[in-house]
C-alpha positions in Angstrom: -42.9 90.3 -2.1 -43.9 88.4 -5.1 -41.0 86.7 -6.9 -40.4 88.0 -10.5 -41.1 85.6 -13.3 -38.4 85.0 -15.9 -39.5 85.7 -19.4 -39.0 82.8 -21.7 -36.0 83.0 -24.0 -36.4 82.4 -27.7 -33.8 80.4 -29.5 -32.1 81.4 -32.7 -30.4 79.1 -35.2 -26.7 79.7 -35.9 -27.6 81.3 -39.2 -30.2 83.6 -37.5 -27.6 84.7 -34.9 -25.2 85.6 -37.7 -27.9 87.6 -39.5 -28.8 89.5 -36.3 -25.1 90.2 -35.6 -24.5 91.4 -39.1 -27.5 93.8 -39.0 -26.5 95.0 -35.5 -22.8 95.5 -36.4 -23.7 97.6 -39.5 -25.6 100.1 -37.4 -22.5 100.9 -35.3 -24.9 101.3 -32.4 -24.3 99.5 -29.1 -27.4 97.9 -27.5 -27.1 100.3 -24.6 -28.0 103.1 -27.0 -31.2 101.5 -28.4 -33.5 103.3 -26.0 -32.1 106.7 -27.2 -32.2 105.6 -30.9 -35.6 104.0 -31.3 -35.4 104.2 -35.1 -32.1 102.2 -35.1 -33.7 99.7 -32.7 -36.7 99.3 -34.9 -34.5 99.0 -38.0 -32.6 96.1 -36.4 -35.8 94.4 -35.4 -37.6 94.9 -38.7 -34.6 93.9 -40.8 -34.0 90.8 -38.7 -37.7 89.8 -38.9 -37.8 90.4 -42.7 -34.6 88.3 -43.2 -35.7 85.4 -41.0 -39.5 85.4 -41.2 -39.7 85.8 -37.5 -42.0 88.3 -35.6 -39.8 89.3 -32.7 -40.5 92.5 -30.8 -37.9 95.2 -30.2 -37.8 94.3 -26.5 -37.1 90.7 -27.3 -34.3 91.6 -29.7 -32.7 93.9 -27.1 -33.0 91.3 -24.4 -31.5 88.6 -26.6 -28.5 90.8 -27.6 -27.9 91.9 -23.9 -28.1 88.4 -22.6 -25.6 87.2 -25.3 -23.3 90.1 -24.7 -23.3 89.8 -20.9 -22.4 86.2 -21.2 -19.6 87.0 -23.6 -21.4 85.5 -26.6 -21.8 88.7 -28.6 -19.4 91.0 -30.4 -18.4 94.4 -28.9 -17.6 97.5 -30.9 -14.3 98.0 -28.8 -14.9 101.7 -28.8 -15.5 101.9 -32.6 -19.1 102.8 -32.4 -21.3 105.9 -32.8 -21.0 107.9 -29.5 -23.9 109.8 -28.0 -23.7 112.7 -25.7 -25.1 112.1 -22.2 -28.7 113.2 -21.7 -28.8 116.8 -20.6 -29.3 117.1 -16.9 -31.5 120.2 -17.5 -34.1 118.2 -19.4 -36.2 118.5 -16.2 -36.2 121.0 -13.4 -35.3 119.9 -9.9 -38.9 120.0 -8.9 -39.9 117.8 -11.8 -37.1 115.3 -10.9 -38.5 115.0 -7.4 -41.9 114.1 -8.8 -40.3 111.7 -11.4 -38.3 110.0 -8.6 -41.4 109.7 -6.5 -43.3 107.9 -9.3 -40.2 105.8 -10.0 -40.0 104.7 -6.4 -43.7 104.0 -6.1 -43.6 101.8 -9.2 -40.6 99.9 -7.8 -39.2 99.0 -11.2 -35.5 99.4 -11.9 -34.7 102.1 -14.5 -33.1 99.7 -17.0 -36.1 97.4 -16.9 -38.2 100.0 -18.7 -36.1 99.3 -21.9 -37.5 95.7 -22.0 -41.0 96.2 -20.9 -43.1 98.3 -23.2 -46.4 98.2 -21.2 -44.6 99.3 -18.0 -42.6 102.0 -19.9 -45.9 103.3 -21.2 -47.5 103.3 -17.7 -44.4 105.1 -16.2 -44.5 107.6 -19.1 -48.2 108.3 -18.7 -47.8 108.9 -14.9 -44.8 111.2 -15.4 -46.4 113.3 -18.2 -49.6 113.6 -16.1 -47.7 114.6 -13.0 -45.3 117.1 -14.4 -47.3 118.4 -17.4 -44.4 118.1 -19.8 -44.8 116.3 -23.1 -41.7 114.1 -23.7 -41.4 110.8 -25.6 -41.1 107.7 -23.4 -37.7 106.7 -24.8 -36.1 110.1 -23.9 -37.7 109.9 -20.4 -36.3 106.4 -19.8 -32.9 107.5 -21.2 -32.8 110.4 -18.8 -33.8 108.2 -15.9 -31.0 105.7 -16.8 -28.5 108.5 -17.1 -29.5 109.8 -13.7 -29.0 106.3 -12.3 -25.6 106.1 -13.9 -24.6 109.4 -12.5 -25.5 108.1 -9.0 -28.4 110.6 -8.6 -31.2 108.0 -8.5 -31.9 106.6 -5.1 -32.0 102.8 -4.9 -35.4 101.1 -4.9 -36.6 99.5 -1.6 -37.0 96.3 -3.5 -33.3 96.2 -4.4 -32.6 95.3 -0.8 -29.4 95.6 1.2 -25.9 95.3 -0.3 -24.6 92.0 1.0 -22.0 89.8 -0.7 -23.4 87.5 -3.4 -23.7 83.8 -2.8 -24.3 84.2 1.0 -27.2 83.0 3.0 -28.6 86.6 3.2 -28.1 87.1 -0.6 -28.1 83.8 -2.5 -27.9 85.7 -5.8 -24.8 84.4 -7.6 -24.8 86.9 -10.4 -26.1 87.7 -13.8 -27.8 85.0 -15.8 -30.6 86.6 -17.8 -31.5 90.3 -18.3 -35.2 89.2 -17.8 -34.4 88.8 -14.1 -33.3 92.5 -13.7 -35.8 94.8 -12.0 
């Protein structure tokens, strides 16, 4: 199996970090909801780029915020955010879910990874729409896939390997460092 390459991180100045935090905080939307709220995600990215003169993509902004948050270098809403209902389980039939899960397994890409990788998200979306014959936007499709994973209804990918304790000879992974390594 080919080892996944880490995507390069971009660095922000202290002032740029504060601008991004302020824009993000004002939306009241946690980064985990960006995939379900693409307009908010675009607003944060566009506002940040306009304020700083940068040209970051939505995926870069999401990845930056997630990395900072998971390393305790980002604010949390402490429950004071806009809550979303879970994606309805009935969005697809059982037969459609079987087909979607087959495509998901054949691609071998973790569900959450589609948030950060627009070309792979588009490829997954195209394959699913072609296979099941239902028109659905790619963000809703990925949100439904992630919800299914969170509910424990998405089988693990073969590439995820066995569950062995971290930091052992069989699993040298020592934990989270960069969301770019997920998937």
